[in-house]
VEXLORO-464433 format. One record per residue: y negated, x, z of N, C-alpha, C, CB in turn; chain. Coordinates in steps of 0.02 Angstrom, whole numbers. Atoms other than C-alpha are relative to their C-alpha. Glycine has a CB too. Example, Ala and Ser with C-alpha at 12.3 -4.5 7.8 and 13.67 -1.06 7.14 Angstrom:
VEXLORO-464433
      n.v      n.u      n.w     ca.v     ca.u     ca.w      c.v      c.u      c.w     cb.v     cb.u     cb.w   mol
       59       45        0      225      615      390      -60       45        0       -1      -50       62     A
       59      -42       -3       53      684      357      -55      -39       37      -23       20      -71     A
//
This chain:
VEXLORO-464433
      n.v      n.u      n.w     ca.v     ca.u     ca.w      c.v      c.u      c.w     cb.v     cb.u     cb.w   mol
      -51        8       51      -73     3724      546      -27      -45      -55       66      -29       31     A
       25       39       56     -116     3660      374       48      -57      -16       -9       45      -62     A
      -41       57       21      -52     3499      298       61       24      -38      -41      -49      -43     A
      -56      -27       39       55     3599      176       53       31       46      -25       52      -50     A
      -48      -30      -47      134     3695      321       39      -54       38      -37       46       49     A
      -33       56      -34      171     3533      412       53      -30      -46      -51      -53       22     A
      -47       30       48      253     3461      256       61       45      -10      -36      -12      -67     A
      -56      -46        9      360     3617      238       48       -3       60      -26       72      -10     A
      -40        1      -61      421     3600      417       38      -66       11      -44       13       60     A
      -31       66      -10      469     3414      404       76        0       -9      -31      -49      -47     A
      -73        3        8      645     3442      336       38       32       58       19       35      -64     A
      -33      -33      -56      685     3552      486        2      -44       63      -35       66       16     A
        2       44      -59      646     3411      608       58      -49       -1      -67      -39        2     A
      -52       51       -5      777     3292      671      -30      -68      -15       33        0       71     A
       24       68       13      766     3107      632      -43      -24       59       59      -49      -11     A
       38       21      -59      706     3073      810      -68       33        2       39       15       64     A
       64      -36        1      571     3206      794      -46      -28      -54       12       75      -11     A
       42       29       54      511     3134      628      -26      -69       20       40       -5      -66     A
       22       66      -23      506     2960      703      -56        6       52       60      -40       30     A
       52      -11      -50      405     3025      850      -65       22      -33       22       52       52     A
       59      -23       36      287     3112      730      -37      -58      -33       20       52      -53     A
       30       59       31      258     2949      635      -34      -43       52       53      -41      -38     A
       31       41      -53      227     2853      797      -65       32       25       49       -8       59     A
       60      -34      -24      103     2984      857      -56       -4      -51       15       74       17     A
       50        4       53       13     2983      689      -31      -70       -1       30       17      -68     A
       26       68        0       -3     2793      695      -43      -13       62       58      -50       -3     A
       39        9      -61      -67     2799      874      -71       28       -7       35       33       59     A
       66      -29        9     -212     2907      817      -49      -50      -31        5       62      -45     A
       42       50       32     -277     2760      715       -5      -64       40       26      -15      -68     A
        0       61      -40     -248     2631      852      -59        4       50       67       -8       38     A
       59       -3      -44     -415     2595      936       14      -25       70      -56      -39      -30     A
      -13       28      -66     -332     2507     1083      -41      -62       11      -14       52       54     A
       37       61      -16     -405     2357     1170      -70       16       23       37      -40       54     A
       68       -7      -25     -590     2337     1200       -2      -25       72      -51      -40      -44     A
        8       23      -69     -653     2303     1376        3      -76        3      -66       26       30     A
       -2       73        2     -678     2120     1328       71      -25      -10      -45      -27      -56     A
      -69       20       12     -499     2108     1264       42       10       63       31       41      -58     A
      -36      -12      -63     -431     2186     1424      -17      -53       51      -17       71       28     A
       21       52      -48     -532     2063     1528       32      -67      -17      -77       -6        0     A
      -31       63       21     -465     1917     1426       74       -1       17      -10      -10      -75     A
      -71       -5      -16     -285     1976     1446       10       -8       76       30       67      -24     A
       -6        4      -73     -309     1998     1634      -15      -71       25      -47       50       34     A
       17       69      -19     -391     1826     1648       58      -48      -15      -63      -23      -38     A
      -56       44       19     -248     1741     1556       62       15       41       15        8      -74     A
      -57      -18      -42     -117     1836     1655       -9      -29       71        9       76        3     A
       14       29      -66     -200     1782     1818       10      -75       -1      -72       17       22     A
      -10       73        6     -202     1601     1757       74      -17       -3      -36      -27      -63     A
      -72       11        2      -17     1614     1717       31        8       69       33       48      -50     A
      -27      -11      -67       22     1685     1889      -19      -57       48      -25       67       29     A
       22       56      -42      -78     1544     1969       39      -64      -17      -75      -12      -10     A
      -37       59       21       18     1413     1868       49       17      -56      -50      -56      -23     A
      -49      -20       50      175     1476     1780       22      -57      -46       60       30       33     A
      -21       56       42      212     1302     1715      -48      -12      -58        5      -63       42     A
       49        8       54       58     1316     1603       21       38      -63      -68       24       23     A
      -23      -40       57      153     1436     1489       62      -31      -32       15       72       23     A
      -61       21       34      288     1404     1361       38       63      -22      -17      -46      -62     A
      -41      -57       21      431     1517     1309      -16       18      -73       75      -15        8     A
       10      -22       69      425     1616     1148       38      -46      -47       23       72       -9     A
      -39       45       43      563     1506     1076      -35      -67       -9       70      -12       30     A
       36       64        5      463     1349     1116      -62        7      -44      -20      -24       70     A
       60      -11       41      306     1423     1038       20        5      -74      -36       64       22     A
      -24       -4       69      404     1467      880       17      -69      -27       61       47       -4     A
      -18       67       22      473     1290      872      -62      -41      -15       42      -35       54     A
       63       37       11      299     1216      889      -35       22      -63      -47        8       60     A
       34      -26       59      226     1329      756       37      -19      -64       -7       77        4     A
      -39       19       60      368     1296      634       -9      -74      -16       74       16       10     A
        7       71       13      352     1109      656      -71      -17      -25       16      -41       63     A
       69       13       20      164     1118      633      -15       26      -70      -47       31       49     A
       20      -34       62      156     1236      484       53        3      -54      -21       68       16     A
      -51       -3       52      319     1215      390      -15      -53      -53       72      -12       30     A
       16       44       56      307     1134      220       48      -57       -7       -2       39      -65     A
//
């Protein structure tokens, strides 16, 4: 199917179908995580599971960042 044909068919799609089409198109450009990134995430998750008190909530992190970087 050509680009022009796809464009002609867009109005016939439902909103949900168009949203799915946009998500799928964006996923094509998403390289995903590298093996090193996956290893880092797994390492940090394991550290959190070993000591949950080492983490802070999202609200706490936002508070810290705002106090550090607000003008």
